[in-house]
Structure formats: C-alpha cells, structure tokens
C-alpha positions in Angstrom: 0.7 -5.8 5.5 3.1 -3.0 6.2 3.2 -2.0 10.1 2.0 1.1 11.3 4.0 2.9 12.8 1.9 4.9 15.2 -1.8 4.7 15.2 -4.3 1.7 16.9 -5.0 -1.1 14.0 -7.7 -4.4 15.4 -6.6 -7.4 15.4 -6.7 -9.3 11.7 -9.9 -11.9 13.1 -10.5 -14.8 10.3 -13.0 -17.5 10.3 -10.8 -20.9 10.2 -13.7 -22.8 12.4 -16.1 -25.3 9.8 -19.7 -25.1 10.4 -21.5 -28.0 13.3 -23.9 -30.2 11.8 -26.9 -28.0 13.1 -25.3 -24.5 12.2 -25.1 -22.0 9.9 -21.1 -21.3 8.3 -19.2 -19.1 10.5 -19.3 -15.0 9.2 -16.5 -14.2 6.7 -14.3 -11.3 6.7 -12.4 -9.0 9.1 -12.8 -8.1 12.0 -13.7 -4.7 11.9 -11.5 -0.8 13.1 -12.5 1.8 15.1 -10.2 4.3 13.3 -7.9 6.6 15.6 -8.4 11.0 15.9 -4.6 10.4 16.5 -2.8 10.0 12.6 -1.3 6.7 11.5 1.7 6.5 9.7 2.4 4.2 6.5 5.4 2.9 5.0 5.0 2.9 1.3 7.1 1.8 -1.5 8.4 5.3 -3.1 6.7 8.0 -1.2 8.1 6.8 2.1 6.7 7.3 5.4 2.5 9.0 5.2 0.8 10.5 7.4 -3.2 8.9 7.3 -5.7 11.8 9.2 -9.8 11.2 9.6 -10.9 14.2 8.6 -14.9 13.8 9.6 -16.6 10.6 9.8 -19.6 9.2 10.5 -21.9 10.3 6.7 -24.8 7.5 5.6 -23.3 4.9 2.9 -21.2 7.8 1.0 -20.1 7.5 -2.4 -18.4 10.8 -3.8 -16.2 13.7 -2.8 -15.4 16.4 -4.6 -13.7 19.8 -4.0 -15.7 23.0 -3.8 -13.1 25.9 -5.0 -13.0 27.2 -1.1 -11.4 24.5 -0.2 -14.8 23.2 1.8 -15.6 19.4 0.2 -18.7 18.4 -0.9 -19.4 14.4 0.2 -23.2 12.6 -1.3 -24.2 9.9 0.1 -26.0 7.6 -1.9 -29.9 7.7 -2.1 -29.6 10.1 0.5 -28.5 13.9 0.5 -25.3 16.1 -0.3 -22.9 18.1 3.1 -19.8 19.8 3.4 -17.1 19.4 5.3 -15.9 23.0 6.0 -12.4 24.3 5.6 -11.5 19.9 4.6 -7.7 21.3 4.0 -7.0 22.5 7.0 -6.9 21.5 10.6 -10.2 22.6 11.6 -12.1 20.9 8.8 -15.9 20.2 10.0 -18.6 18.6 9.2 -21.3 20.4 8.5 -24.7 18.4 9.4 -26.8 20.5 8.4 -27.2 18.6 4.7 -27.7 21.5 1.5 -30.6 22.0 0.8 -32.7 20.8 -2.4 -31.5 17.6 -4.0 -34.0 15.4 -4.6 -34.6 12.0 -2.5 -36.4 9.0 -3.9 -39.7 8.2 -1.3 -38.6 7.0 2.2 -38.1 3.1 2.5 -36.1 3.1 -0.6 -33.6 0.7 -1.4 -30.0 2.5 -0.6 -29.2 2.3 -4.8 -31.9 4.6 -6.4 -31.7 8.1 -5.8 -28.6 10.4 -5.8 -25.1 8.4 -7.3 -22.1 10.4 -8.4 -21.2 14.0 -8.5 -18.9 16.0 -10.6 -18.6 20.0 -10.9 -18.6 22.3 -14.2 -15.0 23.3 -15.4 -16.7 26.2 -15.0 -18.3 26.3 -11.9 -17.1 29.1 -10.4 -18.8 30.9 -12.2 -22.3 29.2 -13.6 -23.0 27.1 -10.2 -23.7 24.4 -12.0 -23.2 21.1 -10.2 -23.8 18.4 -12.2 -25.1 14.3 -11.1 -27.0 11.3 -11.5 -29.7 10.3 -9.8 -31.5 6.0 -10.4 -35.4 8.0 -10.3 -37.0 4.2 -8.6 -39.4 2.7 -10.9 -40.5 -0.7 -10.8 -39.0 -4.2 -12.6 -40.1 -4.4 -16.3 -42.7 -7.7 -17.2 -40.7 -10.0 -18.1 -37.4 -9.1 -16.9 -35.5 -12.3 -15.2 -31.9 -11.3 -16.3 -31.8 -9.5 -12.8 -31.7 -11.1 -8.9 -34.9 -10.5 -6.9 -32.7 -9.0 -4.6 -31.8 -5.9 -6.7 -34.0 -2.5 -7.1 -34.8 -0.9 -10.5 -35.1 2.6 -11.3 -34.0 4.7 -14.4 -30.4 6.6 -14.5 -31.1 10.1 -14.8 -28.2 12.8 -15.4 -29.0 16.0 -13.8 -27.7 19.2 -12.9 -28.6 21.8 -10.4 -28.0 25.2 -9.3 -25.0 24.9 -6.2 -25.9 28.7 -4.6 -25.6 29.8 -1.1 -26.2 26.9 0.1 -28.9 24.9 -2.1 -29.4 23.3 -4.9 -31.9 25.8 -7.1 -33.0 25.1 -10.7 -32.1 21.5 -11.5 -32.8 20.2 -15.1 -33.4 17.0 -16.8 -30.3 16.6 -19.2 -30.7 12.8 -19.9 -32.7 9.6 -19.0 -33.1 6.0 -19.3 -35.3 3.4 -18.9 -36.1 1.1 -15.6 -32.5 -1.3 -15.4 -31.6 -2.5 -12.2 -29.9 0.0 -10.8 -26.3 -0.3 -10.6 -23.3 2.4 -10.0 -22.7 5.3 -11.9 -19.9 8.3 -12.8 -19.7 11.4 -14.0 -16.3 13.2 -15.2 -15.5 15.9 -17.4 -13.4 16.1 -20.8 -11.7 18.9 -21.0 -12.9 20.5 -23.8 -16.9 20.7 -21.8 -18.0 17.4 -22.2 -19.1 15.2 -20.1 -18.7 11.3 -19.5 -21.2 9.1 -17.8 -20.7 5.3 -17.1 -23.9 3.3 -16.0 -23.8 -0.4 -15.2 -25.4 -3.4 -17.2 -24.6 -6.4 -15.2 -26.8 -9.0 -16.0 -28.5 -10.8 -19.7 -27.7 -9.1 -22.1 -28.1 -5.6 -22.4 -24.4 -4.0 -21.8 -24.3 -5.4 -25.8 -27.6 -3.7 -26.9 -27.0 -0.3 -28.5 -30.6 0.9 -28.1 -30.4 0.8 -23.9 -28.2 4.0 -22.3 -27.1 0.8 -19.5 -23.8 -1.0 -19.9 -22.5 2.3 -21.3 -19.8 4.8 -21.6 -22.0 7.9 -22.8 -20.8 10.8 -23.8 -23.0 14.0 -23.2 -22.3 18.0 -24.1 -22.0 20.4 -21.0 -26.2 21.0 -21.9 -27.4 17.8 -22.4 -27.5 17.5 -26.1 -25.6 14.9 -28.3 -22.2 15.3 -29.7 -22.7 15.1 -33.2 -19.3 12.9 -33.4 -20.8 10.1 -31.4 -20.1 7.0 -32.5 -23.0 6.1 -33.0 -25.3 9.0 -34.4 -27.8 8.8 -36.5 -27.2 4.5 -36.5 -31.0 2.8 -37.0 -31.9 1.5 -33.5 -28.8 3.0 -31.3 -28.7 5.2 -28.4 -26.9 8.2 -30.1 -25.5 9.0 -26.0 -23.5 5.8 -25.9 -20.2 6.0 -26.3 -19.0 2.7 -25.6 -20.2 -0.3 -24.5 -19.9 -4.1 -23.3 -19.0 -2.6 -19.4 -20.5 -4.2 -16.3 -20.6 -1.9 -13.3 -18.7 0.7 -13.8 -18.0 2.8 -10.6 -15.1 4.5 -11.1 -14.4 6.9 -13.7 -11.4 9.3 -14.9 -10.2 12.2 -17.4 -6.7 11.8 -18.0 -5.5 15.3 -16.8 -2.7 15.6 -19.1 -3.7 13.1 -21.7 -7.7 13.9 -21.7 -7.7 9.6 -22.5 -10.8 8.1 -21.1 -10.2 5.6 -18.0 -13.3 3.8 -15.9 -12.7 1.2 -13.3 -15.4 -1.6 -13.3 -16.4 -5.0 -12.1 -16.5 -8.4 -12.3 -18.1 -11.0 -11.2 -15.9 -13.1 -9.0 -12.5 -12.1 -10.2 -12.6 -10.4 -13.6 -12.5 -6.7 -12.3 -10.7 -3.4 -15.0 -9.3 -0.8 -15.8 -10.4 0.2 -19.4 -8.7 2.7 -21.8 -12.2 3.6 -23.3 -12.2 4.4 -26.8 -14.7 6.0 -29.3 -17.3 3.1 -30.7 -15.2 0.3 -28.8 -17.1 -3.2 -27.3 -15.5 -4.1 -23.7 -16.9 -7.6 -23.9 -19.5 -8.6 -21.3 -21.2 -10.8 -20.9 -19.6 -13.0 -23.9 -15.9 -12.1 -22.6 -14.9 -12.1 -18.7 -11.7 -12.5 -17.4 -14.1 -14.0 -14.2 -16.2 -16.7 -12.8 -19.7 -17.3 -11.4 -19.7 -16.8 -7.7 -20.2 -20.4 -7.5 -16.7 -20.3 -8.6 -17.8 -22.0 -12.1 -16.2 -21.0 -15.1 -17.9 -18.5 -16.6 -16.5 -16.7 -20.0 -14.6 -19.6 -22.1 -12.1 -16.3 -23.0 -10.8 -13.3 -21.8 -11.6 -11.4 -25.1 -11.8 -12.0 -28.5 -12.2 -10.2 -32.0 -13.5 -6.4 -31.9 -13.2 -6.9 -28.0 -11.0 -4.1 -26.1 -8.3 -5.9 -23.7 -8.9 -3.1 -20.6 -5.8 -1.8 -19.1 -5.7 -3.6 -16.1 -7.3 -6.8 -14.7 -8.0 -8.0 -10.7 -7.9 -11.8 -9.9 -9.7 -12.0 -6.9 -11.5 -9.7 -6.9 -10.7 -6.2 -5.2 -14.3 -4.3 -5.8 -12.7 -1.5 -7.9 -14.0 2.6 -7.0 -13.3 6.0 -8.1 -9.9 7.3 -9.9 -7.8 9.5 -9.5 -4.2 10.1 -11.5 -2.5 12.2 -9.3 -0.7 15.5 -10.5 0.2 17.3 -6.8 3.8 18.5 -5.9 3.7 16.5 -2.8 4.1 13.4 -3.6 7.1 13.5 -6.1 6.4 9.9 -6.1 3.7 8.9 -7.2 2.8 11.6 -10.2 1.3 10.6 -13.3 0.4 6.8 -10.9 -2.6 6.1 -11.0 -5.1 5.6 -8.0 -7.7 3.1 -7.3 -9.9 2.8 -5.2 -10.8 -1.2 -3.6 -13.7 -2.7 -1.3 -12.3 -5.6 -0.2 -10.4 -8.6 -1.4 -10.8 -11.8 -2.7 -14.6 -11.5 -1.9 -13.7 -11.2 1.9 -15.4 -8.0 3.5 -12.7 -6.0 5.6 -10.0 -6.1 3.3 -10.2 -2.8 1.3 -7.7 -0.3 0.3 -6.5 2.1 -2.1 -4.1 0.6 -4.9 -1.9 2.8 -7.0 -0.2 1.5 -10.7 2.5 2.7 -12.6 2.3 2.8 -15.4 4.6 3.5 -18.7 4.1 5.9 -21.2 1.8 4.0 -23.6 0.2 2.0 -20.4 2.2 -0.7 -19.7 1.9 -2.0 -15.9 4.8 -1.2 -13.7 4.1 -1.7 -10.3 1.0 -2.3 -8.0 0.6 -1.0 -4.7 -2.0 -1.3 -2.0 -2.0 1.4 0.2 -4.1 1.7 4.3 -4.9 -2.4 4.2 -4.4 -2.1 8.1 -7.4 0.0 7.8 -9.1 -2.4 6.6 -11.9 0.4 5.3 -14.0 0.1 2.0 -12.5 2.6 -0.5 -15.4 4.0 -2.0 -14.0 7.7 -3.9 -10.6 9.6 -4.7 -9.6 13.4 -4.8 -6.9 15.4 -5.0 -7.0 18.4 -2.7 -5.8 22.3 -3.9 -3.5 20.9 -0.9 -2.0 18.7 -3.8 -2.5 16.0 -1.1 -4.4 12.7 -0.9 -8.3 12.8 -0.2 -10.1 9.5 0.7 -13.4 8.5 0.9 -14.8 4.7 3.0 -17.9 3.5 3.3 -17.8 1.6 5.7 -17.2 0.4 8.6 -16.9 3.8 10.0 -18.3 6.1 5.9 -14.4 8.4 6.9 -12.8 11.1 4.8 -9.0 10.0 5.6 -6.8 12.8 4.8 -2.8 11.4 3.0 0.4 13.4 3.6 3.4 13.4 3.6 4.9 12.7 7.1 7.7 15.1 8.5 11.3 13.6 8.3 
C-alpha cells in the first residue's frame, strides 16, 4: 500500500480474532476513512505525484457522473434524484442542494436498486438537450421465478430519454422496456455513429443465455429507440432484436473506446471471476455455463472458465474487485496514462472498505501489460469515472462518504 505524502488516513482495522461460542462472527472490513478537505498527494507507477481533492460529498448512493458542456457535473443517485455540481472543474465547485425537477422516482420505501440507474448525454446534447437514462421500474416477482434470492427486488429495466433544459427534465420518452427481472445494474454509452449501447444484468438462472429476453445482454439501439438493421439477431425467431451480445452476468461498466470505437464492458463475477470484455456482435460471453468465479461459499461453480464458441475476457480478476465505471483516458494532463483503461472497484477480495481505481495498460492488440491500483489508501467504493473538459480525472464514490474526487498532477 502506498504512503500518502499529505492527507490523513485512517488505520486499517482487520477482524482477526475468532468468535466466542455464543458470539456472532466479527465484522469484516477495513476501518472507514473520513475524507480530508486537505488534498492528498500520492506517488504512482508511471504518473508520479498526483493530487486528489474532494470536490463534493454527501450524496445518497450515487451511481454515475456526466459532464455538461458548460463544465457543470451531473451526479445521479441510484434509485433517487439527479443533482448538479456547479463549476465542477473550478476551485469554486459546489453541489446544488436542489435536485433537477422531472426525474421519475419510484414509490417511497422502494429498494435502492429500483429507479434511476445510469445516464448519458446525446452526442448532440448542446443542440438537442436529450439526456438518456436507464430506470428500473418496480415490478412484482414473476410467478414461479425462484432463481433470484429473496433479498433481491424486481423491476422492469427501461431505457428512457428526456429534455434537460433550464434545470428541468421534460418530455420523457420510453425507448425500450423489458419484463420483470431481478433489479441489477445497467450502463449506457453512445457509439461514434450515434447509436446507443446498453448493458443489462442476468445473474440468476439461464436468463443471460435466453435470446428472447433483454437481460444478461449488451443491447444496441438507434438514438430514437428503434432497432439497427444490422443487429445480429434481427429476424431470428424467438430472439429480441435489440440483443447485440449475450451471456453476461451483472454489468456495471461500459465505454466506447474514443479512438477505435470498440465497445468494452465490465461485469461482476460471483466470488471472483470479474471480467472486462471486448464486445463483439452476436457473441456469447458464457455466463452461467462458464466462469472464472466460484460460489460465495467458496465451492466450485463452473467446470471450465471458457469453452467452444465462448468469448474470452480481456481481463479477469481473482479475487473479485467488484468492477464499476470505465474510462479510456485521452487527455493531455497525464501523458503517461494516455490510452490506459481505468476501472472502478468497490472492494477487493470480498473485503469491505478496500475499493480502488484500477489502471490497466494494454498494447495495440489489447494484450495486458501492466495493472495498478490507485486510491486504495482512501478505502472508498469507486462507482464511476469521467474525464473532465479540463483533461483531469473525476472519480465518484458511493461509500462511505459518497464523494466526487478530482485527480490532477501535483505541482513539482
């Protein structure tokens, strides 16, 4: 673990003692860190001396960040509202306490996994003002569905868009909606041709292998919600025409490479076996028949991690890092990081309080060369990442303090 040059860090607390005869097992996890108002400075492997500053904190279960053309930063709350950090790239950055009007909300008391999920600005947002978002509409568990554990809430994943103007969201349209399923994560990303990719979760049963459902898939839509004619399963009996790839478990990361146009997703394995995948049209990514992971009790899950006709992941994590948002950095403020893939991590090896920002260096054919874990000293759950218009990197955490962090080069 790197030593912070400045900034206070909490001591690492690990539960080592075994429970007594009548005791519950001790809590597992690292002690929480209270984020300091004083910037932190860390050394890193290739971009030495980075400064990390808290831009804002105190949100409720934030899930995604998205920069507006004027430098303000949208921050959503999973299942909740949409907020703005004004002048997010400036020292005067401030969180507007008033949520944007018009965002649909689930009924009071709903589980946090239903309601608002991810968001993305239309490529022509400055002109059209379209904000695209995914929304888990609350739904009852379908009769006879016993695959998902009882603790999971159910919803209908809905792809929507609305006009974001004057601090309000209006004219909301539904572009696509699935049937009732366990409410899992989703992400959105626009391709260079203006079409839209959407990830969905299919962690339970054989859902992700069933082409007739949108769950456990990467979907591909036109901007108006219609289906691209070249989607791989258009016209195939029993297949949903929006399906672009299948065999995915629970995808919390998605990015379209800004140079190559490649579609890259990140998905949670069970206990280990987290993956980053290069998404290809019509391909099968294996879940639940193939996985590098294990069951949560440590028992074996799949006989083989890959098999005939199954796409191999670009990256695998053993143990799990609970991957989230993705970024391919293209700015000029961190020359040594240009072209690197950044992957958010909520925790390492099933231990709470061990999140980080993972940095991966590829060669020109996506051969992995190096990995580095950044910000692990702060013990935050990293949920999303964005490159700002200033060329700096912004990181969203959803615990314990629900903060937006700015990474910049430290002054020599």
